[in-house]
C-alpha positions as semicolon CSV with decimal commas, in nm:
position;residue;x (nm);y (nm);z (nm)
1;M;-0,010;-1,403;-4,310
2;S;-0,222;-1,630;-4,088
3;T;-0,457;-1,492;-3,825
4;F;-0,260;-1,672;-3,553
5;R;0,064;-1,498;-3,647
6;I;-0,112;-1,161;-3,657
7;H;-0,261;-1,217;-3,312
8;R;0,077;-1,326;-3,177
9;Y;0,238;-1,017;-3,323
10;L;-0,025;-0,790;-3,164
11;L;0,019;-0,962;-2,829
12;K;0,396;-0,922;-2,849
13;E;0,370;-0,551;-2,929
14;T;0,132;-0,503;-2,637
15;A;0,291;-0,731;-2,379
16;S;0,640;-0,577;-2,394
17;P;0,544;-0,223;-2,282
18;M;0,289;-0,376;-2,045
19;L;0,545;-0,579;-1,852
20;L;0,791;-0,292;-1,849
21;S;0,524;-0,055;-1,718
22;L;0,423;-0,306;-1,451
23;A;0,780;-0,335;-1,327
24;V;0,844;0,041;-1,332
25;F;0,520;0,149;-1,164
26;T;0,540;-0,122;-0,898
27;F;0,901;-0,031;-0,821
28;V;0,814;0,340;-0,795
29;L;0,529;0,272;-0,551
30;L;0,742;0,034;-0,347
31;L;1,042;0,265;-0,337
32;G;0,919;0,465;-0,039
33;R;0,855;0,153;0,167
34;L;1,171;-0,014;0,041
35;L;1,395;0,263;0,175
36;K;1,246;0,225;0,523
37;L;1,288;-0,153;0,515
38;V;1,650;-0,123;0,404
39;E;1,713;0,120;0,689
40;L;1,583;-0,137;0,937
41;V;1,817;-0,401;0,794
42;I;2,127;-0,180;0,788
43;N;2,084;0,036;1,096
44;K;1,867;-0,174;1,326
45;G;2,006;-0,519;1,249
46;I;1,669;-0,673;1,160
47;P;1,716;-1,006;0,976
48;L;1,693;-0,980;0,600
49;L;1,444;-1,268;0,589
50;D;1,197;-1,075;0,804
51;M;1,231;-0,771;0,582
52;A;1,181;-0,985;0,271
53;Q;0,857;-1,119;0,418
54;L;0,736;-0,766;0,487
55;F;0,831;-0,660;0,135
56;I;0,639;-0,948;-0,024
57;S;0,336;-0,886;0,197
58;I;0,290;-0,529;0,071
59;L;0,316;-0,625;-0,297
60;P;-0,055;-0,713;-0,346
61;T;-0,160;-0,369;-0,221
62;F;0,032;-0,202;-0,503
63;L;-0,030;-0,466;-0,770
64;V;-0,403;-0,397;-0,744
65;L;-0,324;-0,054;-0,890
66;T;-0,029;-0,127;-1,115
67;I;-0,174;-0,426;-1,304
68;P;-0,467;-0,230;-1,459
69;L;-0,250;0,076;-1,518
70;A;0,024;-0,128;-1,686
71;F;-0,232;-0,306;-1,902
72;L;-0,385;0,022;-2,019
73;L;-0,047;0,176;-2,090
74;G;0,076;-0,136;-2,272
75;V;-0,229;-0,143;-2,500
76;M;-0,210;0,227;-2,578
77;L;0,164;0,230;-2,643
78;G;0,149;-0,089;-2,850
79;F;-0,139;0,021;-3,071
80;G;-0,002;0,374;-3,083
81;R;0,322;0,249;-3,236
82;L;0,133;0,026;-3,483
83;S;-0,082;0,320;-3,584
84;A;0,212;0,562;-3,616
85;D;0,401;0,317;-3,841
86;G;0,097;0,257;-4,060
87;E;0,063;-0,109;-3,962
88;I;-0,297;-0,068;-3,846
89;L;-0,385;0,072;-4,187
90;A;-0,199;-0,212;-4,357
91;L;-0,388;-0,473;-4,155
92;K;-0,719;-0,310;-4,237
93;S;-0,626;-0,308;-4,606
94;S;-0,564;-0,682;-4,579
95;G;-0,921;-0,736;-4,464
96;I;-0,854;-0,755;-4,089
97;S;-1,096;-0,533;-3,902
98;L;-1,023;-0,356;-3,579
99;Y;-1,262;-0,594;-3,404
100;K;-1,042;-0,889;-3,504
101;M;-0,733;-0,703;-3,384
102;A;-0,906;-0,643;-3,051
103;R;-0,978;-1,011;-2,988
104;P;-0,631;-1,115;-2,864
105;I;-0,608;-0,803;-2,649
106;L;-0,944;-0,873;-2,488
107;L;-0,841;-1,233;-2,430
108;L;-0,516;-1,111;-2,274
109;S;-0,717;-0,892;-2,038
110;L;-0,889;-1,198;-1,887
111;P;-0,576;-1,330;-1,707
112;A;-0,511;-0,974;-1,587
113;C;-0,868;-0,959;-1,452
114;L;-0,826;-1,294;-1,278
115;L;-0,495;-1,187;-1,126
116;T;-0,646;-0,860;-1,004
117;A;-0,940;-1,053;-0,858
118;A;-0,701;-1,284;-0,673
119;M;-0,523;-0,979;-0,531
120;T;-0,835;-0,794;-0,417
121;L;-1,042;-1,088;-0,293
122;Y;-0,783;-1,314;-0,133
123;L;-0,417;-1,210;-0,132
124;R;-0,442;-0,850;-0,016
125;P;-0,658;-0,919;0,296
126;T;-0,429;-1,205;0,396
127;C;-0,116;-0,999;0,338
128;E;-0,259;-0,702;0,529
129;T;-0,308;-0,921;0,836
130;F;0,033;-1,082;0,796
131;F;0,203;-0,744;0,754
132;R;0,060;-0,599;1,075
133;Q;0,134;-0,914;1,275
134;Q;0,486;-0,937;1,137
135;L;0,555;-0,576;1,234
136;F;0,448;-0,647;1,590
137;D;0,655;-0,965;1,608
138;I;0,962;-0,774;1,489
139;A;0,899;-0,504;1,748
140;A;0,863;-0,771;2,018
141;S;1,182;-0,957;1,925
142;H;1,383;-0,642;1,855
143;A;1,240;-0,405;2,113
144;S;1,503;-0,137;2,061
145;V;1,369;-0,079;1,708
146;G;1,088;0,137;1,843
147;L;1,303;0,330;2,090
148;Q;1,443;0,668;1,998
149;P;1,741;0,834;2,169
150;Q;1,681;1,154;2,366
151;V;1,308;1,088;2,361
152;F;1,085;0,987;2,653
153;N;0,951;0,651;2,534
154;D;0,629;0,531;2,700
155;E;0,555;0,218;2,495
156;F;0,555;0,001;2,809
157;D;0,269;0,039;3,055
158;G;0,376;0,211;3,374
159;L;0,728;0,283;3,246
160;V;0,886;0,588;3,091
161;L;1,227;0,518;2,939
162;Y;1,485;0,772;2,831
163;A;1,831;0,705;2,687
164;N;2,081;0,965;2,579
165;R;2,233;0,735;2,313
166;I;2,117;0,407;2,159
167;D;2,329;0,181;1,941
168;D;2,100;0,080;1,653
169;R;2,251;-0,263;1,594
170;S;2,330;-0,389;1,945
171;G;2,053;-0,203;2,127
172;T;2,297;-0,083;2,393
173;M;2,181;0,236;2,568
174;Q;2,391;0,499;2,742
175;Q;2,281;0,730;3,024
176;V;1,948;0,562;3,096
177;F;1,665;0,720;3,294
178;I;1,355;0,519;3,393
179;S;1,039;0,624;3,574
180;D;0,877;0,305;3,707
181;E;0,520;0,348;3,834
182;R;0,398;-0,007;3,780
183;D;0,371;-0,051;4,155
184;P;0,176;0,249;4,291
185;S;0,288;0,171;4,645
186;A;0,658;0,205;4,557
187;P;0,722;0,430;4,254
188;A;1,087;0,440;4,158
189;I;1,330;0,650;3,960
190;I;1,622;0,454;3,812
191;M;1,934;0,602;3,656
192;A;2,209;0,392;3,503
193;E;2,518;0,445;3,292
194;K;2,438;0,156;3,059
195;G;2,139;-0,055;2,961
196;L;2,061;-0,340;2,726
197;L;1,729;-0,488;2,614
198;V;1,736;-0,868;2,599
199;S;1,428;-1,031;2,442
200;D;1,278;-1,368;2,527
201;S;1,025;-1,431;2,250
202;L;0,931;-1,777;2,380
203;N;0,818;-1,647;2,721
204;R;0,704;-1,315;2,575
205;K;0,927;-1,118;2,808
206;L;1,183;-0,844;2,781
207;L;1,470;-0,802;3,019
208;L;1,616;-0,455;3,060
209;R;1,963;-0,512;3,209
210;L;2,107;-0,200;3,372
211;E;2,464;-0,146;3,489
212;Q;2,629;0,107;3,723
213;G;2,329;0,299;3,848
214;T;2,111;0,410;4,136
215;M;1,747;0,362;4,227
216;H;1,547;0,625;4,413
217;R;1,214;0,527;4,564
218;Q;0,980;0,631;4,841
219;P;0,762;0,344;4,968
220;Q;0,408;0,444;5,056
221;N;0,268;0,248;5,351
222;N;-0,076;0,265;5,503
223;D;0,071;0,403;5,824
224;K;0,141;0,767;5,746
225;E;0,347;0,814;6,061
226;T;0,602;0,547;5,970
227;D;0,591;0,644;5,604
228;E;0,680;1,006;5,665
229;G;1,037;1,085;5,571
230;T;1,114;0,736;5,428
231;Y;1,329;0,762;5,119
232;Q;1,553;0,490;4,977
233;V;1,859;0,523;4,754
234;L;2,001;0,196;4,624
235;H;2,328;0,169;4,437
236;F;2,380;-0,128;4,206
237;T;2,635;-0,261;3,962
238;S;2,378;-0,470;3,779
239;Y;1,999;-0,458;3,795
240;D;1,735;-0,628;3,582
241;V;1,395;-0,479;3,501
242;N;1,145;-0,739;3,380
243;L;0,909;-0,621;3,107
244;D;0,621;-0,861;3,042
245;L;0,508;-0,852;2,678
246;G;0,227;-1,100;2,726
247;Q;-0,035;-0,833;2,785
248;Q;0,071;-0,629;2,484
249;I;0,080;-0,934;2,256
250;T;-0,263;-1,050;2,375
251;A;-0,401;-0,703;2,311
252;A;-0,245;-0,699;1,965
253;K;-0,398;-1,034;1,877
254;Q;-0,735;-0,914;2,006
255;R;-0,710;-0,580;1,829
256;R;-0,994;-0,474;1,612
257;R;-0,920;-0,585;1,260
258;K;-0,980;-0,342;0,979
259;S;-1,223;-0,419;0,701
260;K;-0,931;-0,444;0,456
261;E;-0,806;-0,748;0,649
262;F;-1,132;-0,942;0,614
263;N;-1,160;-1,207;0,348
264;V;-1,478;-1,223;0,143
265;T;-1,653;-1,469;0,376
266;E;-1,565;-1,267;0,686
267;L;-1,673;-0,949;0,513
268;Q;-2,013;-1,093;0,424
269;M;-2,062;-1,219;0,779
270;A;-1,964;-0,878;0,915
271;I;-2,217;-0,711;0,683
272;D;-2,494;-0,937;0,814
273;T;-2,416;-0,865;1,180
274;A;-2,295;-0,504;1,163
275;P;-2,510;-0,214;1,284
276;A;-2,663;0,016;1,026
277;E;-2,401;0,293;1,064
278;K;-2,113;0,053;0,989
279;R;-2,286;-0,165;0,734
280;Q;-2,239;0,088;0,452
281;D;-1,860;0,096;0,500
282;L;-1,844;-0,282;0,477
283;L;-2,068;-0,285;0,170
284;A;-1,845;-0,029;0,002
285;E;-1,537;-0,242;0,078
286;L;-1,698;-0,561;-0,056
287;H;-1,826;-0,409;-0,380
288;T;-1,500;-0,223;-0,440
289;R;-1,320;-0,558;-0,433
290;M;-1,572;-0,700;-0,680
291;V;-1,554;-0,399;-0,914
292;L;-1,176;-0,362;-0,944
293;P;-1,105;-0,693;-1,126
294;A;-1,296;-0,570;-1,432
295;A;-1,058;-0,276;-1,482
296;P;-0,812;-0,450;-1,722
297;F;-1,097;-0,553;-1,955
298;L;-1,241;-0,201;-1,953
299;F;-0,900;-0,052;-2,017
300;A;-0,852;-0,291;-2,309
301;L;-1,171;-0,159;-2,470
302;L;-1,059;0,199;-2,414
303;G;-0,690;0,152;-2,485
304;I;-0,731;0,027;-2,843
305;P;-0,929;0,324;-2,984
306;L;-0,740;0,577;-2,773
307;G;-0,405;0,430;-2,877
308;I;-0,472;0,469;-3,249
309;Q;-0,586;0,828;-3,213
310;P;-0,367;1,054;-3,432
311;H;-0,176;1,226;-3,148
312;R;0,079;1,478;-3,262
313;S;0,277;1,429;-2,942
314;G;0,333;1,058;-3,016
315;R;0,414;0,823;-2,732
316;G;0,426;1,108;-2,481
317;G;0,065;1,187;-2,564
318;N;-0,040;0,824;-2,523
319;F;0,142;0,806;-2,191
320;A;-0,029;1,120;-2,060
321;L;-0,368;1,008;-2,191
322;A;-0,327;0,666;-2,024
323;L;-0,246;0,826;-1,689
324;G;-0,540;1,064;-1,727
325;T;-0,778;0,778;-1,810
326;F;-0,649;0,573;-1,516
327;L;-0,681;0,870;-1,279
328;C;-1,033;0,945;-1,403
329;Y;-1,143;0,586;-1,341
330;Y;-1,011;0,571;-0,985
331;L;-1,144;0,916;-0,899
332;L;-1,491;0,809;-1,012
333;L;-1,457;0,484;-0,818
334;S;-1,341;0,669;-0,507
335;F;-1,627;0,917;-0,540
336;A;-1,877;0,633;-0,576
337;G;-1,729;0,463;-0,268
338;T;-1,772;0,787;-0,071
339;L;-2,136;0,811;-0,178
340;V;-2,199;0,455;-0,063
341;A;-2,004;0,470;0,264
342;D;-2,086;0,823;0,379
343;A;-2,403;0,930;0,200
344;G;-2,580;0,595;0,227
345;W;-2,629;0,541;-0,147
346;P;-2,701;0,185;-0,263
347;A;-2,400;-0,040;-0,325
348;I;-2,482;-0,059;-0,696
349;T;-2,343;0,296;-0,721
350;L;-1,993;0,147;-0,716
351;W;-2,069;-0,031;-1,043
352;M;-2,153;0,293;-1,226
353;P;-1,789;0,379;-1,319
354;N;-1,749;0,035;-1,474
355;L;-2,068;0,075;-1,676
356;C;-1,963;0,423;-1,793
357;F;-1,622;0,299;-1,903
358;L;-1,776;-0,009;-2,065
359;F;-2,017;0,189;-2,283
360;T;-1,754;0,454;-2,357
361;G;-1,505;0,188;-2,463
362;L;-1,756;0,010;-2,686
363;Y;-1,856;0,340;-2,846
364;L;-1,498;0,451;-2,913
365;L;-1,404;0,107;-3,045
366;H;-1,698;0,114;-3,284
367;R;-1,612;0,465;-3,403
368;A;-1,251;0,363;-3,461
369;A;-1,358;0,043;-3,644
370;I;-1,569;0,238;-3,895
371;E;-1,284;0,490;-3,930
372;R;-1,472;0,773;-3,767
373;P;-1,260;0,830;-3,458
374;V;-1,354;1,089;-3,204
375;T;-1,124;1,386;-3,256
376;L;-1,182;1,536;-2,914
377;F;-0,862;1,389;-2,775
378;E;-0,659;1,508;-3,074
379;R;-0,764;1,864;-3,003
380;T;-0,763;1,874;-2,625
381;L;-0,454;1,670;-2,540
382;P;-0,197;1,885;-2,728
383;A;-0,359;2,196;-2,582
384;F;-0,339;2,047;-2,232
385;L;0,027;1,952;-2,274
386;A;0,106;2,296;-2,417
387;M;-0,062;2,457;-2,118
388;L;0,150;2,250;-1,878
389;R;0,469;2,342;-2,061
390;G;0,370;2,708;-2,049
391;L;0,306;2,691;-1,674
392;F;0,651;2,548;-1,604
393;R;0,840;2,768;-1,849
394;S;0,665;3,098;-1,799
395;G;0,732;3,341;-1,522
396;D;1,008;3,586;-1,446
397;P;1,265;3,443;-1,203
398;S;1,320;3,786;-1,061
């Protein structure tokens, strides 16, 4: 059998569980957000296109995690099956070393590294900004989305709005109560049987159209003698309250962007101009983005020797070990980020988890290649799984 066919076979055995894991893990992480987006489409009447844009904009945030995890799980499950069926031993007997088997997997990790780099360095910051702006635009064009029935809503400056019932799709409100203090000289209380929010996105205005109501107000003049006892009650069949969104939109556009929304160039400029107390946070963000793309390559080095470990629990053991390895890596990375951002450690600290996993992967791969695998995992993993089963099964229900 030619080397090319062997490499293609190894890639096929690895890529299938990898793609399946990527789809499953990404769907699981998106499920919580997806349910909220579907609720907005069904109950609030938000256009499906807007929801699709929001859905796509949050994908890079989760793909940064799921791509390395899926790659590690695919390698471990693929090589675990080859080892369990004796195919690894057969390939070694044919003169193909484990190093040669690792070559196509390491090459496959390079596109995964590049894709992760594109997510962390470019796509995720852009999508973070787009996501926040899109949310505000939806709230501006469908103002009733943020309003809750039987709740005093104070989203608009100087106004407190209460509605006993709100139709989610049409935005029609019943039994409306408004406290209008935008004009301090003439505060007003407005009560109406019906109300409807009409948006004008071009002029950045909202029109609250009220029907069948009364307005109570007490003008406050400079002359206290003429002002005393003045109280007005106005009955109306239709009354419009103008809500200017220009100030809120301008404030939203001028809001302080988070470091996650900066691209690499903006992040470097912010580091150069930031004060000392904020510089460490920006350094941690920049180096975290630079460290993460190496995760698929590191997991390829680790996944091959860990996958061919003689686990008695089979694929379940490989699955648990992959999750444990992934969790260990991100806990170390998070801990290093905390040391850099909060304790003031140098930014090179964030590279320590990568170096640890690199040397560990090279060591385990070498031990597996000379057929002296580390048996620590064979002993500890079944004991760990047995302990978990005992915790869930033990105990008297009474």
